[in-house]
C-alpha positions as CSV (number, residue, x, y, z in Angstrom):
1,X,21.5,7.1,14.6
2,X,23.1,5.2,11.8
3,X,22.4,6.4,8.2
4,X,21.0,3.1,6.9
5,X,17.8,3.1,9.0
6,X,17.1,6.6,7.7
7,X,16.9,5.2,4.2
8,X,14.7,2.4,5.3
9,X,12.2,4.9,6.9
10,X,12.4,7.1,3.8
11,X,11.7,4.2,1.5
12,X,8.7,3.2,3.7
13,X,7.3,6.7,3.7
14,X,7.7,7.2,0.0
15,X,6.3,3.8,-1.1
16,X,3.4,4.1,1.4
17,X,2.3,7.6,0.3
18,X,2.7,6.8,-3.4
19,X,-0.8,5.2,-3.4
20,X,-2.5,8.3,-2.0
21,X,-2.8,10.2,-5.4
22,X,-4.4,7.2,-7.1
23,X,-6.9,6.7,-4.2
24,X,-7.8,10.4,-4.2
25,X,-8.3,10.4,-8.0
26,X,-10.6,7.4,-7.9
27,X,-12.6,8.8,-5.0
28,X,-13.1,12.0,-7.0
29,X,-13.7,10.6,-10.4
30,X,-15.3,7.3,-9.6
31,X,-13.4,5.9,-12.6
32,X,-11.4,2.7,-12.4
33,X,-11.5,1.4,-16.0
34,X,-7.8,1.7,-16.5
35,X,-6.7,0.1,-13.2
36,X,-5.8,-3.6,-13.3
37,X,-7.9,-5.7,-10.9
38,X,-5.4,-8.5,-11.0
39,X,-2.5,-6.2,-10.2
40,X,-4.2,-4.7,-7.1
41,X,-5.3,-8.2,-6.0
42,X,-1.7,-9.5,-6.2
43,X,-0.3,-6.3,-4.7
44,X,-2.6,-6.6,-1.7
45,X,-1.6,-10.2,-1.2
46,X,2.0,-9.1,-1.2
47,X,1.5,-6.3,1.2
48,X,-0.4,-8.6,3.6
49,X,2.6,-11.0,3.3
50,X,5.0,-8.3,4.1
51,X,2.9,-7.3,7.1
52,X,2.9,-10.9,8.4
53,X,6.6,-11.1,7.9
54,X,7.1,-7.8,9.8
55,X,5.1,-9.2,12.7
56,X,7.0,-12.5,12.7
57,X,10.4,-10.7,12.9
58,X,9.0,-7.8,15.0
59,X,10.2,-5.2,12.6
60,X,8.3,-2.0,13.3
61,X,9.2,-0.1,10.1
62,X,7.8,-3.0,8.0
63,X,4.7,-3.3,10.2
64,X,3.9,0.4,10.2
65,X,4.6,1.0,6.5
66,X,2.6,-2.1,5.4
67,X,-0.3,-1.4,7.8
68,X,-0.8,2.0,6.3
69,X,-0.1,0.9,2.7
70,X,-2.8,-1.9,2.9
71,X,-5.4,0.8,3.8
72,X,-4.6,2.7,0.6
73,X,-4.2,-0.3,-1.7
74,X,-7.3,-2.1,-0.3
75,X,-9.3,1.1,-0.8
76,X,-8.2,1.2,-4.4
77,X,-9.1,-2.5,-4.8
78,X,-12.5,-2.1,-3.2
79,X,-13.2,1.0,-5.4
80,X,-12.1,-0.9,-8.4
81,X,-14.7,-3.6,-7.6
82,X,-17.4,-1.1,-6.8
83,X,-16.9,1.2,-9.9
84,X,-16.3,-1.5,-12.5
């Protein structure tokens, strides 16, 4: 295996799991005052765009990473709306 795909997979893993601590903290504390609604709205739109792009070019690392990421970021966005 070439070295460059390994960095792509590592980048996908790290950026995807980076939202887990925030989601867990919100679920535990039910506190979202300091989280930007606009930022997470724009972020989710971007992730959905990346997911569509991945489907269009049939790129599985992009599809998998963004499918998982949207679960975490959408959860944070929903909780932000719920716990205003």
